[in-house]
PDB file of N, CA, C and O in Angstrom:
ATOM      1  N   MET A   1      28.784  35.161-152.258  1.00  0.00           N
ATOM      2  CA  MET A   1      29.350  36.531-152.101  1.00  0.00           C
ATOM      3  C   MET A   1      27.460  37.289-153.032  1.00  0.00           C
ATOM      4  O   MET A   1      26.803  36.871-153.985  1.00  0.00           O
ATOM      5  N   GLY A   2      27.300  38.332-152.206  1.00  0.00           N
ATOM      6  CA  GLY A   2      26.074  39.395-152.716  1.00  0.00           C
ATOM      7  C   GLY A   2      27.006  40.693-153.064  1.00  0.00           C
ATOM      8  O   GLY A   2      28.014  41.243-152.619  1.00  0.00           O
ATOM      9  N   TYR A   3      25.966  40.870-154.234  1.00  0.00           N
ATOM     10  CA  TYR A   3      26.105  42.232-154.519  1.00  0.00           C
ATOM     11  C   TYR A   3      25.208  43.582-153.261  1.00  0.00           C
ATOM     12  O   TYR A   3      24.143  43.347-152.690  1.00  0.00           O
ATOM     13  N   LYS A   4      25.919  44.749-153.135  1.00  0.00           N
ATOM     14  CA  LYS A   4      25.330  45.969-153.017  1.00  0.00           C
ATOM     15  C   LYS A   4      24.637  46.856-153.453  1.00  0.00           C
ATOM     16  O   LYS A   4      25.102  47.107-154.565  1.00  0.00           O
ATOM     17  N   LEU A   5      23.849  47.458-153.271  1.00  0.00           N
ATOM     18  CA  LEU A   5      23.586  48.798-154.407  1.00  0.00           C
ATOM     19  C   LEU A   5      23.909  50.205-153.711  1.00  0.00           C
ATOM     20  O   LEU A   5      23.236  50.824-152.887  1.00  0.00           O
ATOM     21  N   VAL A   6      25.610  50.643-154.512  1.00  0.00           N
ATOM     22  CA  VAL A   6      26.310  51.627-154.084  1.00  0.00           C
ATOM     23  C   VAL A   6      25.280  52.469-154.784  1.00  0.00           C
ATOM     24  O   VAL A   6      24.328  51.724-155.015  1.00  0.00           O
ATOM     25  N   TRP A   7      25.031  53.706-155.237  1.00  0.00           N
ATOM     26  CA  TRP A   7      24.137  54.553-155.490  1.00  0.00           C
ATOM     27  C   TRP A   7      23.074  54.333-157.482  1.00  0.00           C
ATOM     28  O   TRP A   7      23.254  53.531-158.399  1.00  0.00           O
ATOM     29  N   GLU A   8      22.815  54.635-157.437  1.00  0.00           N
ATOM     30  CA  GLU A   8      21.470  55.164-158.614  1.00  0.00           C
ATOM     31  C   GLU A   8      22.036  56.685-158.805  1.00  0.00           C
ATOM     32  O   GLU A   8      22.274  57.687-158.131  1.00  0.00           O
ATOM     33  N   TYR A   9      22.115  56.099-160.501  1.00  0.00           N
ATOM     34  CA  TYR A   9      22.240  57.148-162.246  1.00  0.00           C
ATOM     35  C   TYR A   9      21.648  57.803-162.266  1.00  0.00           C
ATOM     36  O   TYR A   9      21.199  58.138-161.169  1.00  0.00           O
ATOM     37  N   ASP A  10      21.156  58.520-163.472  1.00  0.00           N
ATOM     38  CA  ASP A  10      20.680  59.184-163.574  1.00  0.00           C
ATOM     39  C   ASP A  10      20.073  58.984-165.537  1.00  0.00           C
ATOM     40  O   ASP A  10      19.132  59.311-166.259  1.00  0.00           O
ATOM     41  N   ASN A  11      21.722  58.041-165.617  1.00  0.00           N
ATOM     42  CA  ASN A  11      21.840  57.917-166.928  1.00  0.00           C
ATOM     43  C   ASN A  11      22.422  56.832-167.090  1.00  0.00           C
ATOM     44  O   ASN A  11      22.402  56.060-166.131  1.00  0.00           O
ATOM     45  N   HIS A  12      23.081  56.438-168.258  1.00  0.00           N
ATOM     46  CA  HIS A  12      23.884  55.154-168.644  1.00  0.00           C
ATOM     47  C   HIS A  12      25.180  56.115-168.709  1.00  0.00           C
ATOM     48  O   HIS A  12      26.129  55.723-168.030  1.00  0.00           O
ATOM     49  N   VAL A  13      25.355  57.287-169.409  1.00  0.00           N
ATOM     50  CA  VAL A  13      26.882  57.467-169.114  1.00  0.00           C
ATOM     51  C   VAL A  13      27.143  57.472-168.016  1.00  0.00           C
ATOM     52  O   VAL A  13      28.147  56.776-167.865  1.00  0.00           O
ATOM     53  N   GLU A  14      26.684  58.019-166.778  1.00  0.00           N
ATOM     54  CA  GLU A  14      27.245  58.174-165.546  1.00  0.00           C
ATOM     55  C   GLU A  14      26.846  56.832-164.823  1.00  0.00           C
ATOM     56  O   GLU A  14      27.863  56.521-164.201  1.00  0.00           O
ATOM     57  N   ALA A  15      26.303  56.298-164.693  1.00  0.00           N
ATOM     58  CA  ALA A  15      27.274  54.461-164.444  1.00  0.00           C
ATOM     59  C   ALA A  15      27.873  54.329-164.830  1.00  0.00           C
ATOM     60  O   ALA A  15      28.805  53.812-164.214  1.00  0.00           O
ATOM     61  N   GLU A  16      28.083  54.684-166.540  1.00  0.00           N
ATOM     62  CA  GLU A  16      29.430  53.861-166.802  1.00  0.00           C
ATOM     63  C   GLU A  16      30.419  54.398-166.735  1.00  0.00           C
ATOM     64  O   GLU A  16      31.388  53.924-167.327  1.00  0.00           O
ATOM     65  N   ILE A  17      30.564  55.925-165.776  1.00  0.00           N
ATOM     66  CA  ILE A  17      31.520  56.475-165.936  1.00  0.00           C
ATOM     67  C   ILE A  17      32.246  55.820-164.727  1.00  0.00           C
ATOM     68  O   ILE A  17      33.368  55.318-164.798  1.00  0.00           O
ATOM     69  N   ALA A  18      31.405  55.888-163.508  1.00  0.00           N
ATOM     70  CA  ALA A  18      31.819  54.895-162.201  1.00  0.00           C
ATOM     71  C   ALA A  18      32.300  54.032-162.772  1.00  0.00           C
ATOM     72  O   ALA A  18      33.530  54.060-162.759  1.00  0.00           O
ATOM     73  N   LYS A  19      31.643  52.862-163.542  1.00  0.00           N
ATOM     74  CA  LYS A  19      32.546  51.400-163.155  1.00  0.00           C
ATOM     75  C   LYS A  19      33.029  51.988-163.771  1.00  0.00           C
ATOM     76  O   LYS A  19      32.577  52.921-163.107  1.00  0.00           O
ATOM     77  N   GLY A  20      33.574  52.450-164.480  1.00  0.00           N
ATOM     78  CA  GLY A  20      34.595  52.459-165.216  1.00  0.00           C
ATOM     79  C   GLY A  20      36.086  52.548-164.040  1.00  0.00           C
ATOM     80  O   GLY A  20      37.044  51.776-164.073  1.00  0.00           O
ATOM     81  N   ILE A  21      35.883  53.773-163.023  1.00  0.00           N
ATOM     82  CA  ILE A  21      36.623  53.940-162.246  1.00  0.00           C
ATOM     83  C   ILE A  21      36.736  53.102-161.159  1.00  0.00           C
ATOM     84  O   ILE A  21      37.675  53.248-160.376  1.00  0.00           O
ATOM     85  N   LEU A  22      35.938  52.274-161.010  1.00  0.00           N
ATOM     86  CA  LEU A  22      36.145  51.220-159.807  1.00  0.00           C
ATOM     87  C   LEU A  22      36.356  50.288-160.230  1.00  0.00           C
ATOM     88  O   LEU A  22      36.836  49.396-159.531  1.00  0.00           O
ATOM     89  N   GLU A  23      35.994  50.045-162.002  1.00  0.00           N
ATOM     90  CA  GLU A  23      36.608  48.614-162.191  1.00  0.00           C
ATOM     91  C   GLU A  23      37.942  48.379-162.653  1.00  0.00           C
ATOM     92  O   GLU A  23      38.347  47.262-162.976  1.00  0.00           O
ATOM     93  N   SER A  24      38.977  49.962-162.701  1.00  0.00           N
ATOM     94  CA  SER A  24      40.220  50.341-163.056  1.00  0.00           C
ATOM     95  C   SER A  24      41.224  50.089-161.237  1.00  0.00           C
ATOM     96  O   SER A  24      42.392  49.958-160.874  1.00  0.00           O
ATOM     97  N   ASN A  25      39.824  50.147-160.588  1.00  0.00           N
ATOM     98  CA  ASN A  25      40.650  50.154-159.257  1.00  0.00           C
ATOM     99  C   ASN A  25      40.101  47.955-158.317  1.00  0.00           C
ATOM    100  O   ASN A  25      40.107  47.534-157.160  1.00  0.00           O
ATOM    101  N   ARG A  26      39.730  47.266-159.767  1.00  0.00           N
ATOM    102  CA  ARG A  26      39.896  45.632-159.184  1.00  0.00           C
ATOM    103  C   ARG A  26      37.780  45.804-158.446  1.00  0.00           C
ATOM    104  O   ARG A  26      37.591  45.008-157.527  1.00  0.00           O
ATOM    105  N   ILE A  27      36.777  46.485-158.727  1.00  0.00           N
ATOM    106  CA  ILE A  27      36.173  46.286-157.922  1.00  0.00           C
ATOM    107  C   ILE A  27      35.389  45.692-159.455  1.00  0.00           C
ATOM    108  O   ILE A  27      35.502  46.051-160.628  1.00  0.00           O
ATOM    109  N   LYS A  28      34.808  44.935-158.971  1.00  0.00           N
ATOM    110  CA  LYS A  28      33.210  44.291-159.842  1.00  0.00           C
ATOM    111  C   LYS A  28      32.354  45.174-159.447  1.00  0.00           C
ATOM    112  O   LYS A  28      32.247  45.915-158.471  1.00  0.00           O
ATOM    113  N   VAL A  29      31.606  44.900-160.638  1.00  0.00           N
ATOM    114  CA  VAL A  29      30.285  46.112-160.976  1.00  0.00           C
ATOM    115  C   VAL A  29      29.132  45.454-161.795  1.00  0.00           C
ATOM    116  O   VAL A  29      29.235  44.496-162.561  1.00  0.00           O
ATOM    117  N   ILE A  30      28.269  46.002-161.550  1.00  0.00           N
ATOM    118  CA  ILE A  30      26.741  45.164-161.723  1.00  0.00           C
ATOM    119  C   ILE A  30      26.137  46.562-162.200  1.00  0.00           C
ATOM    120  O   ILE A  30      25.749  47.459-161.451  1.00  0.00           O
ATOM    121  N   ILE A  31      26.136  46.571-163.891  1.00  0.00           N
ATOM    122  CA  ILE A  31      24.845  47.789-163.539  1.00  0.00           C
ATOM    123  C   ILE A  31      23.918  47.055-164.225  1.00  0.00           C
ATOM    124  O   ILE A  31      23.960  46.046-164.929  1.00  0.00           O
ATOM    125  N   HIS A  32      22.799  48.051-163.727  1.00  0.00           N
ATOM    126  CA  HIS A  32      20.417  47.345-164.330  1.00  0.00           C
ATOM    127  C   HIS A  32      19.562  48.501-164.346  1.00  0.00           C
ATOM    128  O   HIS A  32      19.037  49.022-163.363  1.00  0.00           O
ATOM    129  N   SER A  33      19.496  48.752-165.191  1.00  0.00           N
ATOM    130  CA  SER A  33      18.059  49.867-165.716  1.00  0.00           C
ATOM    131  C   SER A  33      17.049  49.137-165.309  1.00  0.00           C
ATOM    132  O   SER A  33      17.057  48.337-164.374  1.00  0.00           O
ATOM    133  N   ASP A  34      16.172  49.408-166.009  1.00  0.00           N
ATOM    134  CA  ASP A  34      14.703  49.105-166.628  1.00  0.00           C
ATOM    135  C   ASP A  34      14.235  49.714-167.221  1.00  0.00           C
ATOM    136  O   ASP A  34      13.147  50.231-166.965  1.00  0.00           O
ATOM    137  N   ASP A  35      15.118  49.933-168.586  1.00  0.00           N
ATOM    138  CA  ASP A  35      15.294  50.313-169.867  1.00  0.00           C
ATOM    139  C   ASP A  35      14.687  49.315-171.307  1.00  0.00           C
ATOM    140  O   ASP A  35      14.403  49.918-172.342  1.00  0.00           O
ATOM    141  N   CYS A  36      14.573  48.179-171.253  1.00  0.00           N
ATOM    142  CA  CYS A  36      14.567  47.366-172.136  1.00  0.00           C
ATOM    143  C   CYS A  36      15.514  47.267-173.124  1.00  0.00           C
ATOM    144  O   CYS A  36      15.379  47.288-174.348  1.00  0.00           O
ATOM    145  N   GLY A  37      16.714  47.131-172.278  1.00  0.00           N
ATOM    146  CA  GLY A  37      17.836  47.129-173.131  1.00  0.00           C
ATOM    147  C   GLY A  37      18.495  48.347-174.103  1.00  0.00           C
ATOM    148  O   GLY A  37      19.278  48.476-175.044  1.00  0.00           O
ATOM    149  N   GLY A  38      17.757  49.027-173.347  1.00  0.00           N
ATOM    150  CA  GLY A  38      17.946  50.805-174.151  1.00  0.00           C
ATOM    151  C   GLY A  38      16.871  50.900-175.190  1.00  0.00           C
ATOM    152  O   GLY A  38      16.988  51.909-175.886  1.00  0.00           O
ATOM    153  N   MET A  39      16.168  50.366-175.395  1.00  0.00           N
ATOM    154  CA  MET A  39      15.073  50.670-176.261  1.00  0.00           C
ATOM    155  C   MET A  39      13.763  51.771-176.084  1.00  0.00           C
ATOM    156  O   MET A  39      12.924  52.353-176.772  1.00  0.00           O
ATOM    157  N   ALA A  40      14.256  51.610-174.489  1.00  0.00           N
ATOM    158  CA  ALA A  40      13.511  52.527-173.870  1.00  0.00           C
ATOM    159  C   ALA A  40      14.467  53.612-172.928  1.00  0.00           C
ATOM    160  O   ALA A  40      14.353  53.991-171.762  1.00  0.00           O
ATOM    161  N   GLY A  41      15.102  53.810-173.619  1.00  0.00           N
ATOM    162  CA  GLY A  41      15.521  55.120-172.499  1.00  0.00           C
ATOM    163  C   GLY A  41      15.353  55.740-171.718  1.00  0.00           C
ATOM    164  O   GLY A  41      16.035  55.677-170.695  1.00  0.00           O
ATOM    165  N   GLY A  42      14.275  56.679-171.901  1.00  0.00           N
ATOM    166  CA  GLY A  42      12.970  57.450-171.159  1.00  0.00           C
ATOM    167  C   GLY A  42      13.189  57.021-169.645  1.00  0.00           C
ATOM    168  O   GLY A  42      13.534  57.866-168.819  1.00  0.00           O
ATOM    169  N   GLN A  43      13.011  55.877-169.345  1.00  0.00           N
ATOM    170  CA  GLN A  43      12.791  54.853-168.561  1.00  0.00           C
ATOM    171  C   GLN A  43      13.785  54.667-167.555  1.00  0.00           C
ATOM    172  O   GLN A  43      13.731  54.019-166.510  1.00  0.00           O
ATOM    173  N   THR A  44      14.546  55.233-167.969  1.00  0.00           N
ATOM    174  CA  THR A  44      15.635  55.201-166.259  1.00  0.00           C
ATOM    175  C   THR A  44      15.574  56.488-165.501  1.00  0.00           C
ATOM    176  O   THR A  44      15.981  56.595-164.344  1.00  0.00           O
ATOM    177  N   PHE A  45      14.844  57.844-166.474  1.00  0.00           N
ATOM    178  CA  PHE A  45      14.214  58.936-165.438  1.00  0.00           C
ATOM    179  C   PHE A  45      13.417  58.467-163.942  1.00  0.00           C
ATOM    180  O   PHE A  45      13.622  58.850-162.790  1.00  0.00           O
ATOM    181  N   VAL A  46      12.272  57.316-164.586  1.00  0.00           N
ATOM    182  CA  VAL A  46      11.699  56.955-163.342  1.00  0.00           C
ATOM    183  C   VAL A  46      12.087  55.913-162.510  1.00  0.00           C
ATOM    184  O   VAL A  46      11.834  55.825-161.309  1.00  0.00           O
ATOM    185  N   SER A  47      12.651  55.202-163.127  1.00  0.00           N
ATOM    186  CA  SER A  47      13.684  54.004-161.943  1.00  0.00           C
ATOM    187  C   SER A  47      15.140  53.819-161.838  1.00  0.00           C
ATOM    188  O   SER A  47      15.682  52.991-161.106  1.00  0.00           O
ATOM    189  N   GLY A  48      16.065  55.101-163.052  1.00  0.00           N
ATOM    190  CA  GLY A  48      17.286  55.383-162.677  1.00  0.00           C
ATOM    191  C   GLY A  48      18.374  54.043-163.024  1.00  0.00           C
ATOM    192  O   GLY A  48      18.122  52.868-163.290  1.00  0.00           O
ATOM    193  N   VAL A  49      19.439  54.645-162.919  1.00  0.00           N
ATOM    194  CA  VAL A  49      20.871  53.516-163.747  1.00  0.00           C
ATOM    195  C   VAL A  49      21.216  52.936-162.023  1.00  0.00           C
ATOM    196  O   VAL A  49      21.562  53.652-161.084  1.00  0.00           O
ATOM    197  N   LYS A  50      20.995  51.461-162.005  1.00  0.00           N
ATOM    198  CA  LYS A  50      21.594  51.147-160.550  1.00  0.00           C
ATOM    199  C   LYS A  50      23.143  50.720-161.181  1.00  0.00           C
ATOM    200  O   LYS A  50      23.454  50.493-162.350  1.00  0.00           O
ATOM    201  N   LEU A  51      24.025  50.701-159.875  1.00  0.00           N
ATOM    202  CA  LEU A  51      25.270  50.380-160.060  1.00  0.00           C
ATOM    203  C   LEU A  51      25.420  49.403-158.051  1.00  0.00           C
ATOM    204  O   LEU A  51      25.083  49.668-156.897  1.00  0.00           O
ATOM    205  N   PHE A  52      25.998  48.482-158.659  1.00  0.00           N
ATOM    206  CA  PHE A  52      26.352  47.450-158.051  1.00  0.00           C
ATOM    207  C   PHE A  52      27.536  46.689-157.769  1.00  0.00           C
ATOM    208  O   PHE A  52      28.148  46.082-158.647  1.00  0.00           O
ATOM    209  N   VAL A  53      27.941  46.713-156.303  1.00  0.00           N
ATOM    210  CA  VAL A  53      29.668  46.303-156.117  1.00  0.00           C
ATOM    211  C   VAL A  53      28.863  44.842-155.331  1.00  0.00           C
ATOM    212  O   VAL A  53      27.702  44.449-155.213  1.00  0.00           O
ATOM    213  N   PRO A  54      29.965  44.449-154.989  1.00  0.00           N
ATOM    214  CA  PRO A  54      30.428  42.789-154.252  1.00  0.00           C
ATOM    215  C   PRO A  54      30.351  43.388-152.556  1.00  0.00           C
ATOM    216  O   PRO A  54      30.840  44.442-152.151  1.00  0.00           O
ATOM    217  N   GLU A  55      29.654  42.456-151.823  1.00  0.00           N
ATOM    218  CA  GLU A  55      28.978  43.865-150.088  1.00  0.00           C
ATOM    219  C   GLU A  55      30.414  43.913-149.649  1.00  0.00           C
ATOM    220  O   GLU A  55      30.880  44.994-149.290  1.00  0.00           O
ATOM    221  N   GLU A  56      31.183  42.780-149.650  1.00  0.00           N
ATOM    222  CA  GLU A  56      32.587  43.608-149.467  1.00  0.00           C
ATOM    223  C   GLU A  56      33.670  45.420-149.790  1.00  0.00           C
ATOM    224  O   GLU A  56      34.291  46.158-149.026  1.00  0.00           O
ATOM    225  N   ASP A  57      33.493  45.439-150.731  1.00  0.00           N
ATOM    226  CA  ASP A  57      33.595  46.269-151.719  1.00  0.00           C
ATOM    227  C   ASP A  57      33.195  47.269-151.504  1.00  0.00           C
ATOM    228  O   ASP A  57      33.915  48.141-151.991  1.00  0.00           O
ATOM    229  N   THR A  58      32.138  47.735-150.857  1.00  0.00           N
ATOM    230  CA  THR A  58      31.120  48.751-150.761  1.00  0.00           C
ATOM    231  C   THR A  58      31.277  50.094-150.491  1.00  0.00           C
ATOM    232  O   THR A  58      30.826  50.972-151.226  1.00  0.00           O
ATOM    233  N   GLU A  59      31.761  50.257-149.692  1.00  0.00           N
ATOM    234  CA  GLU A  59      32.669  51.188-148.858  1.00  0.00           C
ATOM    235  C   GLU A  59      34.070  51.601-149.369  1.00  0.00           C
ATOM    236  O   GLU A  59      34.534  52.736-149.252  1.00  0.00           O
ATOM    237  N   LYS A  60      34.614  50.676-149.879  1.00  0.00           N
ATOM    238  CA  LYS A  60      35.888  51.509-150.531  1.00  0.00           C
ATOM    239  C   LYS A  60      35.288  51.593-152.322  1.00  0.00           C
ATOM    240  O   LYS A  60      36.050  52.242-153.039  1.00  0.00           O
ATOM    241  N   ALA A  61      34.491  51.217-152.774  1.00  0.00           N
ATOM    242  CA  ALA A  61      33.425  52.409-154.267  1.00  0.00           C
ATOM    243  C   ALA A  61      33.127  53.500-153.936  1.00  0.00           C
ATOM    244  O   ALA A  61      33.245  54.433-154.731  1.00  0.00           O
ATOM    245  N   LYS A  62      32.603  53.705-152.518  1.00  0.00           N
ATOM    246  CA  LYS A  62      31.718  55.136-152.162  1.00  0.00           C
ATOM    247  C   LYS A  62      32.704  55.931-151.728  1.00  0.00           C
ATOM    248  O   LYS A  62      32.443  57.074-151.351  1.00  0.00           O
ATOM    249  N   LEU A  63      33.791  55.511-151.721  1.00  0.00           N
ATOM    250  CA  LEU A  63      35.001  56.132-151.657  1.00  0.00           C
ATOM    251  C   LEU A  63      35.631  56.879-152.355  1.00  0.00           C
ATOM    252  O   LEU A  63      35.918  58.047-152.092  1.00  0.00           O
ATOM    253  N   LEU A  64      35.961  56.143-153.518  1.00  0.00           N
ATOM    254  CA  LEU A  64      36.731  56.311-154.625  1.00  0.00           C
ATOM    255  C   LEU A  64      35.047  57.081-155.557  1.00  0.00           C
ATOM    256  O   LEU A  64      35.352  57.602-156.631  1.00  0.00           O
ATOM    257  N   LEU A  65      34.208  57.122-155.376  1.00  0.00           N
ATOM    258  CA  LEU A  65      33.222  57.416-155.565  1.00  0.00           C
ATOM    259  C   LEU A  65      32.724  58.930-154.985  1.00  0.00           C
ATOM    260  O   LEU A  65      31.805  59.560-155.509  1.00  0.00           O
ATOM    261  N   ASN A  66      33.522  59.416-153.768  1.00  0.00           N
ATOM    262  CA  ASN A  66      33.132  60.154-153.208  1.00  0.00           C
ATOM    263  C   ASN A  66      31.925  60.006-152.740  1.00  0.00           C
ATOM    264  O   ASN A  66      31.733  60.910-151.927  1.00  0.00           O
ATOM    265  N   LEU A  67      30.944  59.280-152.842  1.00  0.00           N
ATOM    266  CA  LEU A  67      29.573  59.578-152.233  1.00  0.00           C
ATOM    267  C   LEU A  67      29.928  59.608-150.913  1.00  0.00           C
ATOM    268  O   LEU A  67      29.079  59.828-150.050  1.00  0.00           O
TER     269      LEU A  67
END
């Protein structure tokens, strides 16, 4: 089972809200950002905060998040 990128957010707050919506609908979520574990928060403006879900849940996730 692979994971697929659903959306890239500007910050962790937006990504965590989306994660909550998806997890409440029983969709597993992985959030990835290149911000040194939160130590370099400004990095998210460069590379964003990526939200991944299992491939088979991609369409459902996009519908739930209105993407």
